[in-house]
C-alpha positions in Angstrom: 53.7 151.0 -52.9 53.5 153.6 -55.7 49.7 153.5 -55.6 49.8 154.1 -51.9 52.1 157.1 -52.3 49.9 158.5 -55.1 46.8 158.1 -52.9 48.5 160.0 -50.0 49.5 162.8 -52.3 46.0 163.2 -53.6 44.6 163.2 -50.1 47.2 165.8 -49.0 46.4 168.0 -52.0 42.7 167.8 -51.4 43.0 168.6 -47.7 45.2 171.6 -48.5 42.8 172.9 -51.1 40.0 172.5 -48.6 41.9 174.4 -45.9 42.7 177.2 -48.4 39.1 177.3 -49.5 37.9 177.6 -46.0 40.3 180.5 -45.4 39.0 182.3 -48.6 35.5 181.9 -47.4 36.3 184.2 -44.4 37.0 187.1 -46.7 33.9 189.2 -47.4 33.0 192.5 -49.0 32.3 194.8 -46.1 31.7 198.3 -47.3 31.5 200.0 -50.7 31.6 203.7 -51.6 30.9 204.5 -55.3 30.7 208.4 -55.4 33.7 209.7 -53.5 33.8 213.5 -53.2 35.0 214.1 -49.7 35.9 210.6 -48.3 39.4 209.1 -48.1 42.1 210.0 -50.6 44.7 207.8 -52.2 48.5 208.3 -52.1 48.2 210.9 -54.9 45.5 213.0 -53.1 42.8 211.8 -55.5 39.4 210.6 -54.4 38.2 207.4 -56.1 35.5 204.8 -55.5 36.6 202.2 -53.0 35.7 198.6 -51.9 36.6 197.4 -48.4 37.3 193.7 -47.7 37.2 192.1 -44.2 38.8 189.0 -42.8 36.0 187.7 -40.5 38.2 185.0 -39.0 40.8 185.3 -36.2 43.7 184.1 -38.3 45.7 185.9 -41.0 44.9 185.2 -44.7 46.7 186.5 -47.8 44.2 187.5 -50.5 46.7 188.0 -53.3 45.6 186.3 -56.4 41.9 186.7 -55.7 39.7 188.7 -58.1 37.1 191.5 -57.9 34.7 192.2 -60.7 31.6 194.2 -61.5 30.8 192.3 -64.7 27.8 190.0 -64.3 28.7 188.0 -67.4 31.3 186.1 -65.4 28.3 184.2 -63.8 28.0 182.2 -67.0 29.1 178.7 -66.1 30.0 178.0 -69.7 32.6 180.8 -69.8 36.2 179.6 -69.9 38.5 180.6 -67.1 40.8 182.7 -69.3 37.8 184.6 -70.6 36.5 185.1 -67.1 39.8 186.4 -65.9 39.8 189.0 -68.6 36.7 190.5 -67.1 38.1 190.6 -63.6 40.7 192.7 -61.7 43.3 190.6 -59.8 44.5 191.5 -56.4 48.3 191.7 -56.9 51.1 190.4 -54.8 53.8 192.4 -53.2 51.9 194.5 -50.6 51.9 193.5 -46.9 48.4 195.0 -46.6 46.9 192.1 -48.7 48.0 189.8 -45.8 44.9 190.6 -43.8 45.0 189.8 -40.1 42.1 188.4 -38.1 39.2 190.8 -37.9 41.1 193.3 -40.0 40.2 195.3 -43.2 41.8 196.5 -46.4 40.5 199.1 -48.9 41.0 198.9 -52.7 40.5 201.8 -55.0 38.4 201.3 -58.2 38.3 203.2 -61.5 42.1 203.4 -61.2 45.1 201.7 -62.6 47.5 199.2 -61.0 50.4 201.4 -62.0 49.5 203.8 -59.1 49.9 201.1 -56.5 49.1 197.6 -55.3 45.7 198.6 -53.9 44.6 200.3 -57.1 42.5 198.2 -59.5 41.1 198.8 -62.9 37.7 197.7 -61.6 34.9 199.7 -63.2 32.6 201.2 -60.5 29.8 203.5 -61.8 29.2 206.5 -59.5 25.4 207.1 -59.3 23.8 203.8 -60.4 23.4 200.4 -58.9 26.4 198.1 -59.3 27.0 194.4 -58.7 30.4 193.6 -57.1 31.8 190.1 -56.7 34.8 188.5 -55.0 36.2 185.4 -56.6 38.8 182.9 -55.4 42.2 182.6 -57.1 40.9 179.9 -59.5 38.5 182.6 -61.0 35.7 180.0 -60.7 34.6 179.9 -57.1 32.4 182.9 -56.0 33.4 183.9 -52.5 31.1 186.9 -51.9 28.9 189.3 -53.8 26.6 192.3 -53.2 24.4 194.6 -55.3 25.1 198.1 -54.3 22.2 200.5 -54.8 22.6 204.0 -56.3 24.3 206.1 -53.7 24.5 209.8 -53.2 27.8 211.6 -52.8 30.0 210.1 -50.0 27.3 207.6 -48.9 28.5 204.0 -48.5 26.8 200.6 -48.5 27.9 198.6 -45.5 27.4 195.2 -44.0 25.7 195.0 -40.6 25.7 191.4 -39.5 23.9 189.6 -42.3 22.1 192.7 -43.5 23.3 195.7 -45.5 22.5 199.4 -44.9 23.2 202.8 -46.5 25.5 204.9 -44.3 25.5 208.7 -44.3 28.7 210.5 -45.2 29.6 211.3 -41.5 29.2 207.6 -40.6 31.4 206.1 -43.3 34.2 203.9 -41.8 36.8 202.8 -44.4 39.4 200.4 -42.9 37.6 199.8 -39.6 34.6 198.1 -38.2 31.3 199.3 -39.5 28.8 201.3 -37.5 31.3 202.6 -34.9 30.6 205.9 -33.4 33.6 208.0 -32.4 31.8 209.2 -29.2 30.6 205.7 -28.2 31.6 204.7 -24.7 33.2 201.3 -24.0 30.0 200.2 -22.2 27.8 201.1 -25.1 30.1 199.3 -27.5 30.1 196.2 -25.3 26.3 196.3 -25.1 26.1 196.7 -28.9 28.5 193.8 -29.6 27.2 191.5 -26.9 23.6 192.5 -26.1 22.8 189.3 -24.2 26.0 189.1 -22.2 27.1 185.7 -23.5 30.6 186.9 -24.4 31.4 188.6 -21.1 30.0 185.6 -19.2 32.2 183.2 -21.1 35.2 185.5 -20.6 34.6 185.8 -16.9 34.2 182.0 -16.4 37.3 181.4 -18.5 39.4 183.7 -16.3 38.0 182.1 -13.1 38.6 178.5 -14.2 42.1 179.4 -15.5 43.0 180.9 -12.2 41.7 177.9 -10.3 43.7 175.6 -12.6 46.9 177.6 -12.0 46.3 177.5 -8.2 45.6 173.7 -8.3 48.9 173.1 -10.2 50.8 175.3 -7.9 49.6 173.8 -4.7 50.0 170.2 -6.1 53.6 170.9 -7.0 54.2 172.6 -3.6 52.8 169.6 -1.7 55.0 167.2 -3.6 58.1 169.4 -2.9 57.2 169.6 0.9 56.7 165.8 1.1 60.1 165.2 -0.5 61.8 167.7 1.9 60.2 166.0 4.9 61.4 162.6 3.7 64.9 164.1 3.2 64.9 165.4 6.8 63.8 162.0 8.2 66.7 160.3 6.3 69.2 162.9 7.5 68.0 162.5 11.1 68.1 158.7 11.2 70.3 157.2 14.0 72.8 155.2 11.8 74.3 158.3 10.3 75.6 159.7 13.6 77.7 156.6 14.5 79.1 156.5 11.0 80.2 160.1 11.3 81.6 159.5 14.8 83.5 156.4 13.5 85.2 158.6 10.9 86.1 161.2 13.5 87.5 158.7 16.0 89.5 157.0 13.2 91.0 160.3 12.2 91.8 161.1 15.8 93.6 157.8 16.4 95.6 158.3 13.2 96.6 161.7 14.3 97.8 160.6 17.7 99.7 157.7 16.2 101.4 160.0 13.8 102.4 162.4 16.6 103.8 159.5 18.7 105.8 158.2 15.8 107.2 161.6 15.0 108.3 162.1 18.7 109.8 158.7 18.7 111.9 159.4 15.7 113.1 162.6 17.2 114.3 160.8 20.3 115.8 158.0 18.2 113.7 155.4 19.8 110.1 154.7 20.7 108.9 154.5 24.3 106.9 151.3 23.8 105.0 151.5 27.1 103.7 155.0 26.3 103.0 153.8 22.8 100.9 150.8 24.0 99.1 152.9 26.6 98.0 155.5 24.1 96.8 152.9 21.6 95.0 151.1 24.4 93.3 154.3 25.6 92.3 155.2 22.0 90.8 151.7 21.4 89.0 151.8 24.8 87.4 155.2 23.9 86.5 153.9 20.5 84.8 150.8 21.9 82.9 152.8 24.5 81.6 155.5 22.2 81.1 153.9 18.8 79.0 150.9 17.9 78.8 148.6 14.9 76.3 150.2 12.4 76.6 147.9 9.5 74.4 144.8 9.8 74.0 144.5 13.6 75.8 141.1 13.5 79.4 140.6 14.7 81.2 137.6 13.4 84.1 136.3 15.6 86.4 133.7 14.1 87.6 131.2 16.7 91.4 130.9 17.2 92.9 128.5 19.6 95.5 129.9 21.9 96.6 129.4 25.5 96.8 132.0 28.2 100.5 131.2 28.6 101.2 132.3 25.1 99.3 135.6 25.6 101.2 136.2 28.8 104.5 135.7 27.2 103.6 138.1 24.4 102.5 140.7 26.9 105.6 140.4 29.2 108.3 140.0 26.7 108.8 143.8 26.5 110.0 143.8 30.2 113.0 141.5 29.6 
């Protein structure tokens, strides 16, 4: 049992590390500017070299604990992890901007000091000469992404364009947003640039159509079921046995009311007129027999009882004595 638990723990840890590794693989170096003379400023109004990272996935990933470096010596596989960490700049915790949303960007300032802020790194970025920049995972061993930036003129940047890289002029530099976006670009032009063959818009349109059809199918299916149940309820309500039952209750209540009235009148006169009493009861029973029928099983059971007509006559005429 202990071995089984240990095996499950190992599998869970390995799967978790795989998921985290896949999430880190979605973080890439997106744009670099080494010679900043008129580009963005930091919180203190100073212009420093900057490196932009992008989350290429559609899910949020926190890059805290990852490393940036410009020291090629870390590529030595024999170098110990503590020694490699000394040659890197860690991305600190404690800033919401390091929790990069899907398709979002974050800019870090190099040649700075972490004391100025969470996005300031002590990363050494030369201004006018080529530089190699690498992004490492939190274990300081796994290389996530790297790029060799050529020597750039003032305010030029080196930016990713798909799988290729290109130098961007100062007026086209786009820190913190998608690369190669023109401010005067129309929506149609942007859509054509992002989806030149129309695959994306086709899938989107088909998805909307099929979603609407599915919603309509579900709606009319439920509506049909509801209507069938309502029709069944109407048929049950209109069935013939219900009316006699209702009529039986009404006649029973009527007879009870008449009997109560007769008894009350008899008490007031200190005696009951038996002929009137019997006539009323007889009329009520006659009306009940004419208008109401047996609605239970359709079978009437009559128990035989022997009696003579003379006995019945005596019982009917004894009130006249």
